[in-house]
FIKOLZA-1660 file (N, C-alpha, C; in steps of 0.1 Angstrom, whole numbers, plus 5000, padded with zeros to 4 digits):
% residues 200
   i   px   py   pz ch aa at
   1 4073 6751 5471  A  M  N
   1 4082 6763 5470  A  M CA
   1 4096 6759 5463  A  M  C
   2 4099 6767 5449  A  L  N
   2 4113 6763 5445  A  L CA
   2 4126 6769 5454  A  L  C
   3 4132 6760 5449  A  P  N
   3 4149 6766 5457  A  P CA
   3 4151 6777 5452  A  P  C
   4 4159 6788 5456  A  N  N
   4 4164 6799 5446  A  N CA
   4 4177 6797 5442  A  N  C
   5 4185 6805 5431  A  N  N
   5 4197 6802 5427  A  N CA
   5 4209 6800 5439  A  N  C
   6 4201 6811 5452  A  K  N
   6 4217 6806 5461  A  K CA
   6 4213 6799 5468  A  K  C
   7 4200 6788 5470  A  E  N
   7 4204 6775 5477  A  E CA
   7 4204 6765 5468  A  E  C
   8 4207 6765 5455  A  R  N
   8 4206 6758 5447  A  R CA
   8 4221 6757 5447  A  R  C
   9 4228 6765 5450  A  D  N
   9 4240 6769 5445  A  D CA
   9 4252 6764 5458  A  D  C
  10 4243 6766 5469  A  E  N
  10 4252 6760 5482  A  E CA
  10 4248 6743 5481  A  E  C
  11 4240 6739 5479  A  V  N
  11 4235 6720 5477  A  V CA
  11 4243 6716 5467  A  V  C
  12 4246 6721 5456  A  S  N
  12 4257 6719 5448  A  S CA
  12 4276 6718 5451  A  S  C
  13 4272 6730 5461  A  L  N
  13 4287 6731 5467  A  L CA
  13 4292 6720 5478  A  L  C
  14 4276 6718 5486  A  K  N
  14 4273 6710 5495  A  K CA
  14 4279 6697 5490  A  K  C
  15 4273 6693 5484  A  I  N
  15 4275 6678 5470  A  I CA
  15 4290 6678 5467  A  I  C
  16 4296 6687 5461  A  Q  N
  16 4308 6684 5455  A  Q CA
  16 4320 6686 5466  A  Q  C
  17 4316 6688 5478  A  E  N
  17 4324 6686 5492  A  E CA
  17 4327 6673 5496  A  E  C
  18 4313 6670 5497  A  T  N
  18 4311 6657 5503  A  T CA
  18 4317 6649 5493  A  T  C
  19 4317 6646 5483  A  A  N
  19 4321 6638 5470  A  A CA
  19 4334 6634 5471  A  A  C
  20 4342 6652 5469  A  Q  N
  20 4353 6648 5469  A  Q CA
  20 4358 6644 5483  A  Q  C
  21 4352 6646 5496  A  T  N
  21 4358 6638 5507  A  T CA
  21 4355 6621 5507  A  T  C
  22 4345 6618 5502  A  L  N
  22 4343 6602 5499  A  L CA
  22 4353 6600 5493  A  L  C
  23 4356 6606 5481  A  F  N
  23 4367 6601 5469  A  F CA
  23 4377 6597 5474  A  F  C
  24 4385 6611 5482  A  K  N
  24 4397 6608 5490  A  K CA
  24 4398 6600 5495  A  K  C
  25 4389 6591 5506  A  E  N
  25 4389 6587 5515  A  E CA
  25 4386 6575 5509  A  E  C
  26 4376 6569 5503  A  L  N
  26 4376 6555 5494  A  L CA
  26 4379 6550 5480  A  L  C
  27 4386 6563 5474  A  G  N
  27 4382 6557 5461  A  G CA
  27 4372 6563 5449  A  G  C
  28 4370 6569 5440  A  V  N
  28 4361 6570 5433  A  V CA
  28 4349 6560 5426  A  V  C
  29 4357 6549 5423  A  E  N
  29 4347 6536 5421  A  E CA
  29 4341 6529 5437  A  E  C
  30 4347 6532 5448  A  E  N
  30 4340 6528 5456  A  E CA
  30 4328 6536 5462  A  E  C
  31 4326 6550 5456  A  V  N
  31 4316 6555 5461  A  V CA
  31 4303 6556 5449  A  V  C
  32 4294 6551 5459  A  S  N
  32 4278 6553 5450  A  S CA
  32 4271 6569 5449  A  S  C
  33 4260 6572 5443  A  M  N
  33 4255 6582 5442  A  M CA
  33 4247 6582 5451  A  M  C
  34 4245 6569 5455  A  H  N
  34 4236 6568 5466  A  H CA
  34 4242 6576 5479  A  H  C
  35 4254 6564 5484  A  R  N
  35 4263 6570 5493  A  R CA
  35 4265 6587 5491  A  R  C
  36 4267 6596 5485  A  I  N
  36 4270 6610 5482  A  I CA
  36 4256 6615 5489  A  I  C
  37 4247 6612 5483  A  A  N
  37 4230 6617 5483  A  A CA
  37 4234 6616 5502  A  A  C
  38 4230 6602 5506  A  Q  N
  38 4231 6600 5522  A  Q CA
  38 4244 6609 5531  A  Q  C
  39 4255 6611 5523  A  E  N
  39 4267 6617 5534  A  E CA
  39 4261 6632 5538  A  E  C
  40 4255 6642 5522  A  T  N
  40 4253 6649 5518  A  T CA
  40 4237 6653 5527  A  T  C
  41 4230 6644 5529  A  G  N
  41 4220 6649 5536  A  G CA
  41 4206 6650 5523  A  G  C
  42 4211 6648 5514  A  I  N
  42 4197 6653 5507  A  I CA
  42 4190 6637 5500  A  I  C
  43 4177 6640 5491  A  G  N
  43 4173 6628 5484  A  G CA
  43 4183 6623 5471  A  G  C
  44 4179 6614 5469  A  Q  N
  44 4186 6613 5455  A  Q CA
  44 4182 6617 5443  A  Q  C
  45 4170 6623 5446  A  G  N
  45 4162 6630 5435  A  G CA
  45 4170 6645 5431  A  G  C
  46 4173 6649 5444  A  T  N
  46 4182 6660 5443  A  T CA
  46 4192 6665 5438  A  T  C
  47 4201 6650 5446  A  L  N
  47 4214 6649 5434  A  L CA
  47 4215 6648 5422  A  L  C
  48 4209 6640 5417  A  Y  N
  48 4200 6635 5401  A  Y CA
  48 4201 6641 5391  A  Y  C
  49 4190 6655 5405  A  R  N
  49 4185 6665 5392  A  R CA
  49 4199 6674 5391  A  R  C
  50 4210 6671 5399  A  R  N
  50 4222 6683 5395  A  R CA
  50 4233 6676 5387  A  R  C
  51 4233 6664 5396  A  Y  N
  51 4246 6659 5382  A  Y CA
  51 4241 6642 5381  A  Y  C
  52 4236 6637 5371  A  S  N
  52 4228 6630 5365  A  S CA
  52 4237 6616 5367  A  S  C
  53 4248 6617 5368  A  S  N
  53 4258 6609 5367  A  S CA
  53 4264 6607 5377  A  S  C
  54 4277 6600 5381  A  K  N
  54 4287 6600 5388  A  K CA
  54 4300 6610 5379  A  K  C
  55 4300 6603 5369  A  S  N
  55 4312 6614 5356  A  S CA
  55 4307 6625 5355  A  S  C
  56 4295 6629 5355  A  K  N
  56 4289 6640 5354  A  K CA
  56 4298 6647 5363  A  K  C
  57 4296 6643 5378  A  L  N
  57 4302 6648 5391  A  L CA
  57 4312 6648 5391  A  L  C
  58 4316 6642 5391  A  C  N
  58 4335 6640 5384  A  C CA
  58 4343 6652 5380  A  C  C
  59 4332 6653 5363  A  F  N
  59 4337 6662 5354  A  F CA
  59 4339 6676 5362  A  F  C
  60 4324 6678 5368  A  S  N
  60 4323 6695 5376  A  S CA
  60 4336 6695 5383  A  S  C
  61 4339 6683 5394  A  L  N
  61 4346 6684 5401  A  L CA
  61 4361 6689 5398  A  L  C
  62 4363 6683 5384  A  M  N
  62 4378 6687 5379  A  M CA
  62 4377 6701 5373  A  M  C
  63 4366 6703 5365  A  E  N
  63 4364 6722 5361  A  E CA
  63 4366 6728 5371  A  E  C
  64 4364 6729 5383  A  N  N
  64 4362 6738 5398  A  N CA
  64 4377 6737 5398  A  N  C
  65 4384 6725 5401  A  K  N
  65 4394 6726 5406  A  K CA
  65 4403 6731 5392  A  K  C
  66 4401 6729 5378  A  F  N
  66 4412 6735 5373  A  F CA
  66 4407 6747 5370  A  F  C
  67 4398 6755 5373  A  N  N
  67 4396 6769 5376  A  N CA
  67 4401 6775 5384  A  N  C
  68 4403 6769 5394  A  R  N
  68 4410 6774 5404  A  R CA
  68 4431 6774 5402  A  R  C
  69 4430 6761 5393  A  M  N
  69 4445 6762 5395  A  M CA
  69 4448 6776 5380  A  M  C
  70 4439 6775 5371  A  I  N
  70 4443 6789 5362  A  I CA
  70 4445 6807 5376  A  I  C
  71 4437 6804 5385  A  G  N
  71 4443 6817 5391  A  G CA
  71 4456 6819 5402  A  G  C
  72 4457 6803 5402  A  E  N
  72 4476 6800 5406  A  E CA
  72 4487 6801 5395  A  E  C
  73 4485 6798 5386  A  I  N
  73 4490 6803 5373  A  I CA
  73 4492 6815 5366  A  I  C
  74 4479 6821 5368  A  E  N
  74 4481 6837 5365  A  E CA
  74 4486 6846 5374  A  E  C
  75 4487 6838 5388  A  T  N
  75 4493 6849 5399  A  T CA
  75 4510 6845 5397  A  T  C
  76 4512 6831 5396  A  Y  N
  76 4529 6828 5395  A  Y CA
  76 4531 6837 5383  A  Y  C
  77 4525 6836 5375  A  L  N
  77 4534 6840 5362  A  L CA
  77 4535 6857 5363  A  L  C
  78 4528 6865 5371  A  L  N
  78 4523 6882 5371  A  L CA
  78 4534 6882 5382  A  L  C
  79 4540 6874 5395  A  E  N
  79 4547 6878 5400  A  E CA
  79 4561 6872 5404  A  E  C
  80 4563 6862 5390  A  N  N
  80 4576 6860 5387  A  N CA
  80 4581 6867 5370  A  N  C
  81 4576 6869 5369  A  Q  N
  81 4582 6882 5355  A  Q CA
  81 4594 6886 5349  A  Q  C
  82 4601 6883 5356  A  D  N
  82 4620 6885 5360  A  D CA
  82 4623 6873 5357  A  D  C
  83 4620 6862 5356  A  L  N
  83 4622 6846 5358  A  L CA
  83 4626 6846 5344  A  L  C
  84 4633 6834 5338  A  P  N
  84 4635 6832 5322  A  P CA
  84 4623 6827 5323  A  P  C
  85 4622 6827 5310  A  V  N
  85 4606 6822 5302  A  V CA
  85 4607 6807 5301  A  V  C
  86 4620 6802 5300  A  V  N
  86 4622 6787 5301  A  V CA
  86 4620 6780 5320  A  V  C
  87 4622 6790 5326  A  V  N
  87 4620 6792 5341  A  V CA
  87 4600 6787 5341  A  V  C
  88 4594 6800 5337  A  R  N
  88 4586 6799 5340  A  R CA
  88 4575 6789 5332  A  R  C
  89 4576 6785 5324  A  L  N
  89 4570 6779 5313  A  L CA
  89 4570 6769 5315  A  L  C
  90 4582 6759 5321  A  S  N
  90 4588 6748 5330  A  S CA
  90 4579 6747 5339  A  S  C
  91 4576 6758 5351  A  T  N
  91 4569 6756 5362  A  T CA
  91 4554 6754 5362  A  T  C
  92 4549 6758 5352  A  I  N
  92 4534 6758 5345  A  I CA
  92 4535 6744 5340  A  I  C
  93 4538 6739 5337  A  M  N
  93 4536 6726 5328  A  M CA
  93 4536 6719 5339  A  M  C
  94 4550 6716 5348  A  K  N
  94 4546 6706 5357  A  K CA
  94 4535 6714 5371  A  K  C
  95 4532 6719 5370  A  K  N
  95 4520 6722 5381  A  K CA
  95 4506 6721 5371  A  K  C
  96 4507 6719 5360  A  L  N
  96 4495 6712 5350  A  L CA
  96 4497 6692 5355  A  L  C
  97 4506 6691 5348  A  I  N
  97 4509 6674 5350  A  I CA
  97 4505 6669 5364  A  I  C
  98 4511 6679 5373  A  M  N
  98 4509 6673 5390  A  M CA
  98 4493 6677 5391  A  M  C
  99 4485 6689 5386  A  N  N
  99 4469 6687 5390  A  N CA
  99 4465 6675 5378  A  N  C
 100 4469 6672 5370  A  L  N
 100 4465 6661 5364  A  L CA
 100 4464 6649 5365  A  L  C
 101 4477 6647 5373  A  D  N
 101 4478 6639 5383  A  D CA
 101 4471 6628 5395  A  D  C
 102 4466 6644 5401  A  D  N
 102 4457 6641 5413  A  D CA
 102 4443 6639 5408  A  D  C
 103 4441 6640 5396  A  D  N
 103 4426 6635 5390  A  D CA
 103 4427 6624 5386  A  D  C
 104 4437 6616 5389  A  L  N
 104 4433 6603 5378  A  L CA
 104 4420 6591 5379  A  L  C
 105 4421 6592 5394  A  Q  N
 105 4407 6585 5400  A  Q CA
 105 4395 6587 5391  A  Q  C
 106 4391 6603 5391  A  S  N
 106 4383 6606 5384  A  S CA
 106 4379 6606 5374  A  S  C
 107 4393 6607 5364  A  L  N
 107 4395 6604 5352  A  L CA
 107 4389 6593 5347  A  L  C
 108 4396 6582 5358  A  K  N
 108 4392 6567 5355  A  K CA
 108 4376 6565 5352  A  K  C
 109 4369 6572 5362  A  A  N
 109 4352 6572 5363  A  A CA
 109 4345 6578 5353  A  A  C
 110 4352 6589 5348  A  L  N
 110 4347 6596 5337  A  L CA
 110 4353 6586 5321  A  L  C
 111 4365 6578 5322  A  F  N
 111 4369 6570 5306  A  F CA
 111 4356 6563 5308  A  F  C
 112 4349 6556 5314  A  N  N
 112 4335 6547 5306  A  N CA
 112 4324 6558 5307  A  N  C
 113 4322 6569 5302  A  S  N
 113 4311 6573 5305  A  S CA
 113 4308 6582 5291  A  S  C
 114 4295 6585 5288  A  S  N
 114 4295 6596 5274  A  S CA
 114 4302 6606 5275  A  S  C
 115 4299 6610 5287  A  R  N
 115 4303 6623 5289  A  R CA
 115 4319 6627 5282  A  R  C
 116 4328 6617 5286  A  L  N
 116 4342 6615 5284  A  L CA
 116 4340 6613 5266  A  L  C
 117 4334 6610 5261  A  E  N
 117 4332 6609 5248  A  E CA
 117 4332 6624 5243  A  E  C
 118 4319 6632 5249  A  E  N
 118 4317 6641 5245  A  E CA
 118 4324 6651 5246  A  E  C
 119 4332 6652 5258  A  A  N
 119 4350 6658 5258  A  A CA
 119 4358 6656 5249  A  A  C
 120 4361 6644 5247  A  K  N
 120 4366 6640 5237  A  K CA
 120 4365 6651 5224  A  K  C
 121 4355 6647 5219  A  A  N
 121 4351 6651 5207  A  A CA
 121 4352 6662 5205  A  A  C
 122 4350 6677 5217  A  N  N
 122 4353 6688 5220  A  N CA
 122 4366 6692 5221  A  N  C
 123 4374 6689 5222  A  L  N
 123 4388 6688 5232  A  L CA
 123 4394 6702 5230  A  L  C
 124 4395 6703 5216  A  Y  N
 124 4404 6718 5212  A  Y CA
 124 4396 6730 5217  A  Y  C
 125 4380 6729 5219  A  E  N
 125 4373 6740 5218  A  E CA
 125 4369 6744 5236  A  E  C
 126 4375 6731 5246  A  L  N
 126 4370 6733 5257  A  L CA
 126 4381 6740 5264  A  L  C
 127 4375 6746 5278  A  P  N
 127 4385 6758 5284  A  P CA
 127 4398 6757 5292  A  P  C
 128 4398 6741 5290  A  P  N
 128 4415 6739 5298  A  P CA
 128 4426 6741 5284  A  P  C
 129 4418 6734 5272  A  F  N
 129 4430 6737 5262  A  F CA
 129 4432 6749 5255  A  F  C
 130 4418 6758 5258  A  I  N
 130 4421 6771 5251  A  I CA
 130 4431 6776 5261  A  I  C
 131 4431 6775 5274  A  F  N
 131 4438 6785 5284  A  F CA
 131 4454 6783 5281  A  F  C
 132 4454 6768 5283  A  I  N
 132 4474 6766 5281  A  I CA
 132 4476 6767 5274  A  I  C
 133 4469 6767 5256  A  R  N
 133 4476 6767 5244  A  R CA
 133 4478 6782 5245  A  R  C
 134 4469 6792 5252  A  G  N
 134 4473 6803 5256  A  G CA
 134 4484 6811 5261  A  G  C
 135 4485 6807 5273  A  K  N
 135 4493 6805 5281  A  K CA
 135 4511 6806 5271  A  K  C
 136 4508 6790 5269  A  V  N
 136 4519 6789 5265  A  V CA
 136 4525 6793 5250  A  V  C
 137 4517 6799 5242  A  H  N
 137 4517 6808 5229  A  H CA
 137 4526 6824 5235  A  H  C
 138 4521 6826 5248  A  E  N
 138 4525 6837 5254  A  E CA
 138 4538 6841 5256  A  E  C
 139 4543 6828 5263  A  L  N
 139 4552 6825 5265  A  L CA
 139 4565 6823 5258  A  L  C
 140 4559 6819 5248  A  L  N
 140 4570 6814 5235  A  L CA
 140 4575 6825 5224  A  L  C
 141 4562 6835 5228  A  E  N
 141 4562 6846 5219  A  E CA
 141 4571 6855 5227  A  E  C
 142 4571 6858 5238  A  E  N
 142 4582 6866 5246  A  E CA
 142 4596 6861 5244  A  E  C
 143 4599 6848 5245  A  A  N
 143 4610 6842 5243  A  A CA
 143 4614 6845 5232  A  A  C
 144 4604 6846 5218  A  E  N
 144 4613 6849 5210  A  E CA
 144 4614 6862 5201  A  E  C
 145 4604 6874 5214  A  Q  N
 145 4610 6884 5209  A  Q CA
 145 4622 6889 5222  A  Q  C
 146 4628 6880 5229  A  K  N
 146 4640 6883 5236  A  K CA
 146 4650 6876 5230  A  K  C
 147 4649 6867 5217  A  Q  N
 147 4657 6862 5216  A  Q CA
 147 4665 6849 5218  A  Q  C
 148 4653 6843 5226  A  E  N
 148 4660 6831 5235  A  E CA
 148 4651 6816 5232  A  E  C
 149 4642 6816 5221  A  L  N
 149 4632 6807 5215  A  L CA
 149 4646 6800 5201  A  L  C
 150 4645 6790 5200  A  A  N
 150 4648 6781 5187  A  A CA
 150 4638 6784 5178  A  A  C
 151 4637 6786 5165  A  S  N
 151 4636 6786 5158  A  S CA
 151 4619 6775 5153  A  S  C
 152 4611 6781 5157  A  V  N
 152 4594 6773 5156  A  V CA
 152 4580 6780 5157  A  V  C
 153 4575 6774 5146  A  D  N
 153 4558 6775 5145  A  D CA
 153 4553 6780 5158  A  D  C
 154 4552 6790 5165  A  L  N
 154 4545 6795 5179  A  L CA
 154 4531 6786 5180  A  L  C
 155 4521 6789 5165  A  M  N
 155 4513 6784 5169  A  M CA
 155 4510 6768 5169  A  M  C
 156 4518 6762 5158  A  F  N
 156 4521 6749 5156  A  F CA
 156 4524 6740 5173  A  F  C
 157 4538 6747 5179  A  T  N
 157 4542 6741 5190  A  T CA
 157 4532 6741 5203  A  T  C
 158 4527 6757 5204  A  S  N
 158 4517 6758 5216  A  S CA
 158 4504 6749 5217  A  S  C
 159 4499 6749 5204  A  S  N
 159 4490 6736 5200  A  S CA
 159 4492 6723 5203  A  S  C
 160 4503 6718 5202  A  L  N
 160 4510 6706 5206  A  L CA
 160 4510 6706 5214  A  L  C
 161 4521 6714 5221  A  I  N
 161 4525 6712 5238  A  I CA
 161 4510 6709 5247  A  I  C
 162 4499 6719 5242  A  A  N
 162 4484 6722 5257  A  A CA
 162 4479 6707 5247  A  A  C
 163 4482 6702 5237  A  A  N
 163 4471 6687 5236  A  A CA
 163 4480 6675 5240  A  A  C
 164 4493 6675 5242  A  S  N
 164 4501 6666 5246  A  S CA
 164 4498 6661 5263  A  S  C
 165 4490 6671 5273  A  L  N
 165 4487 6667 5282  A  L CA
 165 4474 6658 5283  A  L  C
 166 4478 6646 5282  A  K  N
 166 4465 6639 5279  A  K CA
 166 4470 6625 5291  A  K  C
 167 4456 6623 5300  A  P  N
 167 4457 6618 5313  A  P CA
 167 4460 6600 5307  A  P  C
 168 4458 6597 5293  A  E  N
 168 4457 6582 5289  A  E CA
 168 4472 6579 5290  A  E  C
 169 4484 6592 5283  A  L  N
 169 4497 6591 5289  A  L CA
 169 4501 6589 5302  A  L  C
 170 4498 6597 5308  A  I  N
 170 4499 6598 5327  A  I CA
 170 4495 6584 5329  A  I  C
 171 4486 6575 5327  A  F  N
 171 4484 6563 5332  A  F CA
 171 4495 6551 5330  A  F  C
 172 4499 6555 5316  A  Y  N
 172 4506 6548 5307  A  Y CA
 172 4522 6549 5316  A  Y  C
 173 4525 6560 5314  A  L  N
 173 4539 6564 5318  A  L CA
 173 4539 6558 5337  A  L  C
 174 4527 6560 5346  A  H  N
 174 4526 6553 5358  A  H CA
 174 4529 6534 5358  A  H  C
 175 4525 6530 5346  A  D  N
 175 4523 6518 5346  A  D CA
 175 4535 6512 5345  A  D  C
 176 4545 6524 5335  A  L  N
 176 4558 6518 5330  A  L CA
 176 4565 6527 5349  A  L  C
 177 4561 6527 5357  A  G  N
 177 4571 6529 5373  A  G CA
 177 4576 6542 5369  A  G  C
 178 4572 6555 5365  A  Y  N
 178 4576 6565 5369  A  Y CA
 178 4564 6571 5378  A  Y  C
 179 4573 6576 5389  A  T  N
 179 4564 6588 5397  A  T CA
 179 4556 6600 5387  A  T  C
 180 4550 6606 5398  A  S  N
 180 4542 6618 5395  A  S CA
 180 4553 6629 5390  A  S  C
 181 4564 6631 5400  A  K  N
 181 4578 6643 5397  A  K CA
 181 4584 6640 5391  A  K  C
 182 4587 6624 5387  A  Q  N
 182 4596 6616 5373  A  Q CA
 182 4590 6624 5362  A  Q  C
 183 4573 6624 5362  A  I  N
 183 4568 6625 5348  A  I CA
 183 4570 6640 5345  A  I  C
 184 4571 6648 5356  A  A  N
 184 4568 6663 5353  A  A CA
 184 4581 6663 5353  A  A  C
 185 4591 6659 5357  A  E  N
 185 4606 6664 5355  A  E CA
 185 4608 6664 5337  A  E  C
 186 4607 6649 5338  A  K  N
 186 4610 6645 5324  A  K CA
 186 4605 6651 5312  A  K  C
 187 4590 6653 5310  A  Y  N
 187 4580 6662 5298  A  Y CA
 187 4588 6676 5300  A  Y  C
 188 4594 6680 5309  A  C  N
 188 4598 6694 5309  A  C CA
 188 4613 6697 5300  A  C  C
 189 4619 6681 5306  A  E  N
 189 4636 6677 5298  A  E CA
 189 4630 6674 5280  A  E  C
 190 4620 6667 5279  A  C  N
 190 4620 6663 5267  A  C CA
 190 4614 6675 5259  A  C  C
 191 4603 6680 5267  A  A  N
 191 4594 6689 5252  A  A CA
 191 4594 6705 5255  A  A  C
 192 4601 6709 5267  A  I  N
 192 4598 6724 5268  A  I CA
 192 4617 6731 5265  A  I  C
 193 4624 6722 5276  A  K  N
 193 4640 6726 5276  A  K CA
 193 4642 6728 5261  A  K  C
 194 4645 6719 5252  A  P  N
 194 4649 6717 5235  A  P CA
 194 4643 6732 5228  A  P  C
 195 4632 6734 5233  A  L  N
 195 4629 6745 5228  A  L CA
 195 4635 6755 5227  A  L  C
 196 4645 6762 5237  A  F  N
 196 4649 6772 5238  A  F CA
 196 4667 6769 5235  A  F  C
 197 4670 6785 5231  A  V  N
 197 4682 6784 5227  A  V CA
 197 4693 6786 5242  A  V  C
 198 4705 6777 5238  A  K  N
 198 4716 6774 5253  A  K CA
 198 4723 6790 5250  A  K  C
 199 4723 6794 5264  A  T  N
 199 4731 6806 5265  A  T CA
 199 4742 6800 5275  A  T  C
 200 4754 6809 5272  A  S  N
 200 4764 6804 5281  A  S CA
 200 4766 6815 5293  A  S  C
% end
């Protein structure tokens, strides 16, 4: 008898939870698909039918995490509409950078896979890019209406900001000795605050 959708979803969730725990404890590179199947209590065939490779599993974990992040950002923006636009935009960019930084191990595993090439090829069509560009555009548009924004092309600027959140850049800045918090702070100092008109 074939498993129904609910059973499949429960198994997929259990796989993801187990993988996330193992990745956190041992590091992504040290955890095999065999170990994940073993710890989940399923056969390797069941695991591979849902995730054909470890990189695909990592991709799925990051996708789910980003979906939760979207909810957090939407809630933050809804609850803080009275804050200056520059503060709201800086806050969500810092959240996104810290979220990306948390996923560096998974991204390293993804870097050597065909799945990454697929993601790179369609970067500007993927939900994360579309969501970030859209939110940045909305906030810049609000700032423009309030005359808080310097003279910039909104579509170009929001696209550039969304495209700048690249794992390769985070890897490089860590190698230069910057902490996650420093990267987030300095990013906003360089890329966000100069877009806004200084008020006395």
